[in-house]
C-alpha positions as CSV (number, residue, x, y, z in Angstrom):
1,M,234.6,150.5,-135.8
2,N,234.4,151.0,-132.0
3,R,233.3,147.4,-131.5
4,V,236.2,146.1,-133.5
5,R,238.7,148.1,-131.3
6,E,237.0,146.8,-128.1
7,A,237.0,143.2,-129.4
8,R,240.7,143.1,-130.2
9,P,242.0,143.1,-126.5
10,Q,239.5,140.4,-125.7
11,A,240.6,138.3,-128.6
12,L,244.2,138.8,-127.7
13,Q,243.5,137.8,-124.1
14,A,241.6,134.7,-125.3
15,R,244.6,133.6,-127.5
16,Q,247.0,134.2,-124.6
17,E,244.8,132.0,-122.3
18,A,244.6,129.3,-124.9
19,S,248.4,129.3,-125.3
20,R,248.8,129.0,-121.5
21,I,246.4,126.1,-121.4
22,L,248.3,124.4,-124.3
23,V,251.6,124.9,-122.5
24,R,250.2,123.4,-119.3
25,V,248.8,120.4,-121.2
26,S,252.2,119.8,-122.9
27,K,254.0,120.1,-119.6
28,T,251.7,117.5,-118.0
29,T,252.3,115.2,-121.0
30,V,256.1,115.6,-120.6
31,K,255.8,114.9,-116.8
32,V,253.8,111.7,-117.4
33,T,256.3,110.4,-119.9
34,R,259.1,111.3,-117.6
35,T,257.4,109.5,-114.8
36,Q,256.9,106.4,-116.8
37,R,260.6,106.3,-117.7
38,Q,261.6,106.9,-114.2
39,T,259.3,104.2,-112.9
40,A,260.7,101.7,-115.4
41,R,264.3,102.6,-114.4
42,A,263.4,102.3,-110.7
43,R,261.9,98.8,-111.2
44,E,264.9,97.7,-113.1
45,R,267.2,98.9,-110.4
46,R,265.2,97.1,-107.7
47,R,265.3,94.0,-109.8
48,Q,269.0,94.2,-110.2
49,R,269.6,94.9,-106.5
50,A,267.5,92.0,-105.5
51,A,269.1,89.7,-108.1
52,S,272.6,90.6,-106.9
53,R,271.5,89.5,-103.4
54,D,269.7,86.4,-104.5
55,G,272.2,85.2,-107.0
56,S,269.6,83.7,-109.3
57,G,269.1,86.7,-111.5
58,R,265.5,87.4,-110.4
59,V,263.8,89.0,-107.5
60,R,262.7,86.6,-104.7
61,G,259.0,85.9,-105.0
62,E,258.8,87.4,-108.5
63,R,257.0,85.6,-111.2
64,I,259.0,85.1,-114.4
65,I,256.9,86.9,-117.0
66,Q,256.6,84.9,-120.1
67,P,255.4,86.5,-123.3
68,S,251.9,85.5,-123.9
69,A,249.3,85.9,-126.7
70,S,246.7,87.5,-124.4
71,P,247.0,91.3,-124.2
72,G,245.4,91.3,-120.7
73,S,248.5,89.6,-119.1
74,A,250.6,92.7,-119.6
75,L,247.9,94.7,-117.8
76,R,247.8,92.3,-114.9
77,D,251.6,92.5,-114.6
78,L,251.4,96.3,-114.6
79,A,248.7,96.2,-112.0
80,A,250.8,94.0,-109.8
81,Q,253.7,96.5,-110.0
82,D,251.3,99.3,-109.3
83,R,250.2,97.5,-106.1
84,F,253.9,97.1,-105.2
85,D,254.6,100.8,-105.9
86,S,251.7,102.0,-103.7
87,S,253.9,102.0,-100.6
88,P,254.0,104.4,-97.7
89,A,257.1,106.1,-99.2
90,T,255.0,106.8,-102.4
91,L,252.3,108.3,-100.2
92,R,254.8,110.4,-98.2
93,R,256.2,111.9,-101.5
94,A,252.7,112.6,-102.8
95,V,251.5,114.2,-99.6
96,A,254.6,116.4,-99.4
97,F,254.1,117.5,-103.0
98,I,250.4,118.3,-102.4
99,D,251.1,120.2,-99.2
100,E,253.8,122.3,-100.9
101,H,251.8,123.0,-104.1
102,A,248.2,123.1,-102.9
103,G,247.6,126.6,-104.4
104,R,248.5,125.5,-107.9
105,D,246.3,123.7,-110.5
106,L,247.2,120.0,-109.9
107,T,246.2,116.8,-111.6
108,V,246.6,113.2,-110.5
109,A,249.3,113.0,-113.2
110,D,251.2,115.9,-111.6
111,I,251.1,114.1,-108.2
112,A,252.2,110.8,-109.7
113,A,255.1,112.5,-111.5
114,A,256.3,114.1,-108.3
115,S,256.0,110.7,-106.6
116,F,257.9,108.8,-109.3
117,V,255.2,106.3,-109.9
118,T,252.2,105.7,-112.2
119,V,248.9,107.4,-111.7
120,R,247.3,104.1,-110.7
121,A,250.0,103.5,-108.1
122,V,249.4,106.9,-106.5
123,Q,245.7,106.3,-106.4
124,L,246.2,102.9,-104.8
125,A,248.6,104.4,-102.2
126,F,246.0,107.0,-101.1
127,R,243.2,104.5,-101.1
128,R,245.2,101.9,-99.2
129,H,246.7,104.1,-96.6
130,L,244.3,107.1,-96.2
131,D,241.1,105.7,-97.7
132,V,240.7,108.7,-100.0
133,T,241.6,109.6,-103.5
134,P,244.5,112.0,-104.2
135,M,242.1,114.7,-105.4
136,E,240.0,114.3,-102.2
137,Y,243.1,114.7,-100.1
138,L,244.1,117.8,-102.2
139,R,240.6,119.2,-101.6
140,R,240.9,118.7,-97.8
141,V,244.3,120.4,-97.8
142,R,242.8,123.3,-99.7
143,L,239.8,123.5,-97.4
144,D,242.2,123.6,-94.4
145,R,244.2,126.5,-96.0
146,A,241.0,128.3,-96.9
147,H,239.8,127.9,-93.3
148,Q,243.0,129.4,-92.0
149,D,242.7,132.3,-94.4
150,L,239.1,133.0,-93.4
151,R,240.0,133.0,-89.7
152,A,242.8,135.5,-90.3
153,A,241.0,137.7,-92.9
154,D,239.3,141.1,-92.4
155,P,235.6,140.8,-93.4
156,A,235.7,144.4,-94.7
157,R,238.5,143.6,-97.2
158,E,238.1,139.9,-97.9
159,S,235.3,137.8,-99.2
160,V,234.5,134.1,-99.1
161,T,234.5,134.0,-102.9
162,A,238.0,135.5,-103.1
163,V,239.3,132.9,-100.6
164,A,237.6,130.1,-102.5
165,Y,239.1,131.1,-105.8
166,R,242.5,131.6,-104.3
167,W,242.5,127.9,-103.2
168,K,241.3,126.8,-106.7
169,F,237.6,126.2,-106.0
170,A,235.9,127.1,-109.2
171,S,232.5,127.3,-107.7
172,A,231.8,129.3,-104.5
173,S,228.6,127.4,-103.8
174,R,230.5,124.0,-104.1
175,F,233.2,125.4,-101.8
176,T,230.5,126.4,-99.3
177,A,229.1,122.9,-99.4
178,Y,232.5,121.2,-98.9
179,Y,233.3,123.7,-96.1
180,R,230.1,123.2,-94.3
181,G,230.5,119.4,-94.5
182,I,233.9,119.6,-92.9
183,Y,233.5,122.5,-90.4
184,G,229.8,122.4,-89.7
185,V,229.4,126.2,-90.4
186,L,229.2,128.4,-93.4
187,P,232.5,130.0,-94.5
188,S,230.9,133.4,-94.1
189,H,230.3,132.7,-90.4
190,T,234.0,131.8,-89.9
191,L,235.0,135.0,-91.7
192,R,232.8,137.2,-89.5
193,S,233.4,135.4,-86.2
194,Y,237.2,135.3,-86.1
195,S,238.0,138.9,-87.1
């Protein structure tokens, strides 16, 4: 009977965590759908603005897309639009979003939704302009914030593991490897030497 009473809070906590994960997944799905709609509307507005300037009804330099039997042609056209959307403005929006929300659980879909482009466009923007992936950039921002926290922390009250978890590193050993690769020292050394 005691074991049943002890197991009930754990089961309740597991159900609450599962519902939180389900809510997070559904929010991400809504964001991706919203991003796709916004991207389509933005493309149409750009096309209309360019057409009004050109007078011909199409964007200068734009291919007229004819319906074709091959399913790959639609993917090629999307890829061309993603390359167009991977502009410095897209990168600025994505970087600002990452810098502001680095302490939250983020996915590439969240970053793309905040940048109003597709996931592929945001990946291309980071690769083209910074030569990293969006998640690599996010990791660097988190490492920088963790470094600042370690320098300001009291070693008697703070641990490397606590700082790593605060900045969404699930594994303390992986955090240590990333940290050492960037700063050349162990995070524990930084924690002890700056206090």
